[in-house]
Wavefront OBJ file of the C-alpha trace (Angstrom):
o trace
v -0.242 12.212 -18.366
v -2.731 12.024 -21.258
v -2.103 8.285 -21.557
v -2.830 7.819 -17.845
v -6.059 9.842 -18.142
v -7.228 7.722 -21.084
v -6.510 4.538 -19.143
v -8.395 5.860 -16.130
v -11.450 6.793 -18.189
v -11.438 3.459 -20.027
v -11.065 1.442 -16.791
v -13.780 3.449 -15.036
v -16.229 2.956 -17.906
v -15.601 -0.811 -18.024
v -16.024 -1.191 -14.251
v -19.198 0.898 -14.153
v -20.753 -1.024 -17.046
v -19.919 -4.420 -15.507
v -21.258 -3.213 -12.164
v -24.467 -1.996 -13.840
v -24.968 -5.291 -15.698
v -24.448 -7.253 -12.478
v -27.010 -5.113 -10.637
v -29.490 -5.626 -13.466
v -28.952 -9.399 -13.555
v -29.207 -9.914 -9.790
v -31.929 -7.295 -9.308
v -31.459 -7.108 -5.545
v -30.871 -4.373 -2.957
v -27.575 -6.052 -2.075
v -26.046 -4.901 -5.391
v -27.464 -1.443 -6.146
v -26.851 0.230 -9.490
v -23.705 2.373 -9.840
v -25.988 5.159 -11.111
v -27.581 5.151 -7.656
v -24.414 4.649 -5.592
v -22.086 7.162 -7.275
v -24.426 10.197 -7.054
v -25.264 9.241 -3.450
v -21.556 8.884 -2.597
v -20.793 12.318 -4.020
v -23.784 13.807 -2.153
v -22.711 12.532 1.293
v -18.948 12.872 0.720
v -18.369 16.155 2.587
v -20.790 15.443 5.436
v -20.124 11.761 6.115
v -17.286 10.162 4.174
v -14.505 12.762 3.961
v -13.410 12.354 7.586
v -13.235 8.566 7.155
v -11.193 8.937 3.953
v -8.714 11.237 5.701
v -8.202 8.811 8.598
v -7.692 5.831 6.276
v -5.369 7.794 4.003
v -3.307 9.006 6.961
v -2.861 5.477 8.289
v -1.830 3.984 4.957
v 0.596 6.818 4.115
v 2.271 6.724 7.541
v 2.562 2.944 7.282
v 4.192 3.224 3.838
v 6.583 6.021 4.840
v 7.796 4.253 7.987
v 8.235 0.969 6.100
v 10.276 2.726 3.401
v 12.368 4.609 5.969
v 13.316 1.341 7.694
v 13.076 -1.293 4.972
v 14.867 0.443 2.100
v 18.224 1.146 3.797
v 18.081 -2.124 5.722
v 17.389 -4.105 2.538
v 20.362 -2.434 0.841
v 22.633 -3.223 3.784
v 21.532 -6.865 3.907
v 22.023 -7.293 0.172
v 25.402 -5.539 0.118
v 26.956 -6.912 3.308
v 27.279 -10.699 3.602
v 27.578 -10.637 7.388
v 24.291 -8.776 7.786
v 22.721 -11.130 5.259
v 23.716 -14.191 7.301
v 22.411 -12.661 10.534
v 19.159 -11.003 9.413
v 17.936 -13.120 6.462
v 17.068 -16.170 8.638
v 14.855 -13.903 10.757
v 13.133 -12.596 7.619
v 12.522 -16.154 6.385
v 11.030 -17.069 9.757
v 8.618 -14.113 10.080
v 7.695 -13.459 6.440
v 5.446 -16.550 5.895
v 3.410 -15.744 9.026
v 0.003 -14.325 7.950
v 0.211 -10.697 9.030
v -3.502 -10.484 9.756
v -2.945 -13.145 12.457
v -0.674 -10.681 14.255
v -3.385 -8.031 14.509
v -4.895 -9.307 17.821
v -1.411 -9.419 19.385
v -0.552 -5.921 18.151
v -3.849 -4.562 19.479
v -3.306 -6.186 22.872
v 0.185 -4.696 23.147
v -0.304 -1.275 21.517
v -4.006 -0.767 22.149
v -6.848 -0.035 19.743
v -5.632 3.411 18.696
v -3.782 4.720 15.664
v -0.431 3.098 16.448
v -1.697 -0.481 16.083
v -3.322 0.231 12.714
v -0.232 1.953 11.329
v 2.015 -0.771 12.730
v 0.170 -3.610 10.969
v 0.524 -1.781 7.628
v 4.207 -1.204 8.399
v 4.737 -4.912 9.064
v 3.061 -5.923 5.804
v 4.978 -3.491 3.598
v 8.418 -3.731 5.191
v 8.825 -7.437 4.409
v 7.994 -6.840 0.756
v 10.563 -4.039 0.627
v 13.259 -5.926 2.510
v 13.133 -9.029 0.340
v 12.799 -7.177 -2.968
v 15.650 -4.747 -2.245
v 17.936 -7.391 -0.754
v 17.558 -9.710 -3.744
v 18.053 -6.860 -6.205
v 21.226 -5.560 -4.530
v 22.657 -9.075 -4.385
v 22.276 -9.371 -8.155
v 23.950 -6.093 -9.119
v 26.883 -6.972 -11.382
v 30.332 -6.271 -9.946
v 31.484 -4.087 -12.903
v 29.078 -1.384 -11.696
v 31.242 -0.970 -8.601
v 34.576 -0.778 -10.459
v 34.658 3.026 -11.068
v 34.235 3.773 -7.357
v 36.604 0.989 -6.318
v 39.216 2.397 -8.689
v 39.198 5.755 -6.872
v 39.055 4.079 -3.449
v 35.641 5.588 -2.718
v 34.018 5.295 0.710
v 31.126 2.866 1.260
v 28.755 5.827 1.605
v 29.641 6.821 -1.962
v 28.706 3.330 -3.134
v 25.340 3.707 -1.408
v 24.737 7.194 -2.770
v 25.838 6.721 -6.379
v 25.005 3.047 -7.051
v 22.828 1.234 -4.541
v 20.201 3.892 -3.788
v 19.431 4.989 -7.389
v 19.662 1.412 -8.715
v 17.243 0.031 -6.122
v 14.686 2.863 -6.368
v 12.605 1.262 -9.185
v 12.462 -2.010 -7.239
v 11.393 -0.103 -4.130
v 8.409 1.444 -5.928
v 7.443 -1.928 -7.418
v 7.499 -3.581 -3.990
v 5.267 -0.818 -2.586
v 2.788 -1.411 -5.419
v 2.699 -5.130 -4.672
v 2.179 -4.624 -0.938
v -0.329 -1.791 -1.261
v -3.411 -3.876 -2.057
v -2.745 -6.289 0.808
v -2.066 -3.489 3.270
v -5.330 -1.742 2.354
v -7.267 -4.972 2.842
v -5.727 -5.415 6.296
v -6.363 -1.758 7.134
v -10.043 -2.282 6.270
v -10.156 -5.171 8.737
v -8.221 -3.247 11.411
v -10.562 -0.266 11.165
v -13.477 -2.388 12.311
v -11.927 -2.577 15.809
v -11.720 0.168 18.407
v -12.369 3.152 16.163
v -15.232 5.247 14.870
v -13.258 6.708 11.953
v -11.954 5.079 8.802
v -13.548 3.629 5.700
v -13.411 0.122 7.167
v -15.586 1.282 10.053
v -17.916 3.218 7.736
v -18.455 0.246 5.406
v -19.092 -2.272 8.183
v -21.369 0.146 10.040
v -23.416 0.679 6.864
v -23.659 -3.083 6.371
v -24.939 -3.585 9.926
v -27.493 -0.805 9.354
v -28.521 -2.621 6.117
v -27.837 0.604 4.235
v -26.276 -0.938 1.146
v -25.990 2.310 -0.807
v -23.879 3.785 2.010
v -21.840 0.583 2.120
v -21.055 0.726 -1.587
v -20.298 4.434 -1.275
v -17.581 3.583 1.232
v -16.220 0.841 -1.041
v -16.283 3.323 -3.930
v -14.099 5.832 -2.078
v -11.818 3.126 -0.706
v -11.202 2.075 -4.309
v -10.485 5.682 -5.261
v -7.886 5.937 -2.491
v -6.217 2.743 -3.660
v -6.201 3.907 -7.263
v -4.865 7.342 -6.269
v -1.970 5.789 -4.366
v -1.096 3.564 -7.328
v -1.254 6.574 -9.663
v 0.887 8.628 -7.275
v 3.565 5.917 -7.288
v 3.516 5.888 -11.105
v 3.907 9.684 -11.217
v 6.765 9.579 -8.696
v 8.462 6.926 -10.812
v 8.146 9.023 -13.970
v 9.436 12.171 -12.235
v 12.317 10.662 -10.252
v 13.493 7.721 -12.374
v 14.502 9.492 -15.547
v 17.220 7.056 -16.592
l 1 2 3 4 5 6 7 8 9 10 11 12 13 14 15 16 17 18 19 20 21 22 23 24 25 26 27 28 29 30 31 32 33 34 35 36 37 38 39 40 41 42 43 44 45 46 47 48 49 50 51 52 53 54 55 56 57 58 59 60 61 62 63 64 65 66 67 68 69 70 71 72 73 74 75 76 77 78 79 80 81 82 83 84 85 86 87 88 89 90 91 92 93 94 95 96 97 98 99 100 101 102 103 104 105 106 107 108 109 110 111 112 113 114 115 116 117 118 119 120 121 122 123 124 125 126 127 128 129 130 131 132 133 134 135 136 137 138 139 140 141 142 143 144 145 146 147 148 149 150 151 152 153 154 155 156 157 158 159 160 161 162 163 164 165 166 167 168 169 170 171 172 173 174 175 176 177 178 179 180 181 182 183 184 185 186 187 188 189 190 191 192 193 194 195 196 197 198 199 200 201 202 203 204 205 206 207 208 209 210 211 212 213 214 215 216 217 218 219 220 221 222 223 224 225 226 227 228 229 230 231 232 233 234 235 236 237 238 239 240 241 242 243
C-alpha cells in the first residue's frame, strides 16, 4: 500500500508540473494553470460535479460487471471446449474488429438515449477483450494441470472450480485494465447524447459555455475515476490472487 501511495504522489507531481509548464508556455485561457483548476474543481465538486461523477461511475461499473459475468465463463467454455470454440470463435473474429464507437448510433436507435444504451456500449467493448484473453489463456493451459482431477474422475464443474477459474483470474483482471481506458473514452462520447448527467456531458457543456476552468475540472475528476478504477483492480488482484 505504501508503494502504491508513493507512486501516486510521484505521478501526480509529475503531471501537475508538466501541466503547469504547458500553461506557462502557451499562456492562453484554453490551457489554464493546474493551480487554478484544481482548487476550483474542489470548490464546485459537491454542488456541481459530484452528481456527474456518480452517474459516470455507475455506468462504467455496471458495464464492467455485466461484461465479466458474461465474458469470463463464456471465455472459459470456449477455450476448454473445442466444439464451442469452432462455433463461437468465428463470430468473435467477425465482430471484434468492428469499431465499437460506430455501433453507438445503432444502439441508441434500438435501446434509446437512456442508461441502457450507455451501459451496453461499455459492455460490448469490455466483453470482447475478456472473451479473447480468457479463451486464449485457457487453450494454453498445459495438460498436466488436469491430471490430478482426471485421475479421480472428477466432474467438469470441479475442473472449472479448481483449475480454470483461479488460473484465468489474473488474465481476467489484465483484460479489464486494457479495456478500461477505451471504455471510458467511449462513455465520454456517449454521455454527450440524450443525457444531462455524466462527466462527458459536463465537460462538453463547459466547453460550449467557453468555461475552460469548468471543462478542465471535469477532465480532472474523470481522470481520478479512471485512476481509482485501475487502483481498485490492483488492490483486488493483491487481495484475491495470493498464489
